[in-house]
C-alpha positions, -999 to 999 in steps of 0.1 A, spaced: -230 470 -39 -234 450 -5 -268 443 7 -281 457 41 -276 422 53 -239 419 42 -233 452 61 -248 437 93 -225 407 90 -195 432 84 -205 451 115 -212 483 96 -249 483 104 -257 473 141 -280 443 148 -293 422 176 -272 391 171 -286 357 183 -260 333 169 -231 332 145 -205 306 130 -181 308 102 -210 306 74 -239 319 89 -254 347 111 -289 350 129 -301 382 143 -335 397 154 -358 409 128 -364 446 135 -402 445 123 -409 413 142 -443 394 139 -436 381 175 -410 382 201 -382 360 189 -385 365 151 -352 360 139 -335 360 106 -309 335 95 -286 345 67 -254 331 50 -225 353 52 -218 349 15 -241 372 -5 -264 353 -25 -297 369 -36 -320 337 -40 -321 310 -14 -321 282 -41 -290 297 -58 -270 285 -27 -250 254 -32 -267 221 -20 -241 219 10 -248 254 19 -285 249 20 -281 217 41 -256 236 66 -280 267 67 -308 243 78 -289 228 105 -278 262 119 -315 273 115 -327 243 134 -301 252 162 -316 287 164 -352 276 163 -345 251 191 -332 281 212 -361 303 202 -385 277 214 -368 273 248 -366 311 252 -401 317 240 -424 287 245 -445 282 218 -462 252 198 -437 254 170 -412 278 153 -422 285 119 -400 289 89 -405 311 59 -383 319 29 -397 348 12 -368 369 0 -382 397 -19 -376 427 4 -338 422 6 -317 407 -22 -299 384 1 -310 349 9 -326 344 44 -349 323 65 -375 339 89 -379 319 122 -412 328 140 -424 315 173 -460 303 166 -491 296 187 -511 293 155 -505 294 117 -518 331 117 -487 340 136 -469 335 102 -489 360 83 -464 387 72 -494 411 68 -499 410 105 -489 442 123 -455 443 134 -443 446 171 -430 480 181 -401 471 206 -375 491 223 -338 487 221 -337 474 256 -365 448 245 -345 437 214 -314 433 236 -333 413 262 -349 389 236 -314 385 217 -298 376 250 -326 352 260 -323 334 227 -283 334 227 -283 318 261 -304 289 248 -280 281 218 -263 249 220 
């Protein structure tokens, strides 16, 4: 059975796409910790991040770096934090979160409530910075 993330990649479930290439897909987290909170996933469905092939992990990190660089330009911050948790959805993914402090990466923090228009604006702002 396909994961929710595989359905997003297939276009069966809508998402706020930030970036995409032949192997990976980046889209806004719908329960963001901060404006610009983005998920990076492999298009190939793999549950556990460390079950990806070595070359896939390396390529995914390079793709995530491009996205993180764009997030930092679109939403000026000290750094863009990266987290690999992966218990809530059985599909490997990286969280990229703009940070002003390490507390911004606490997943127990209240999530932002954004409108569809705000999500579209955020995704567009990041996408324009992708190189």
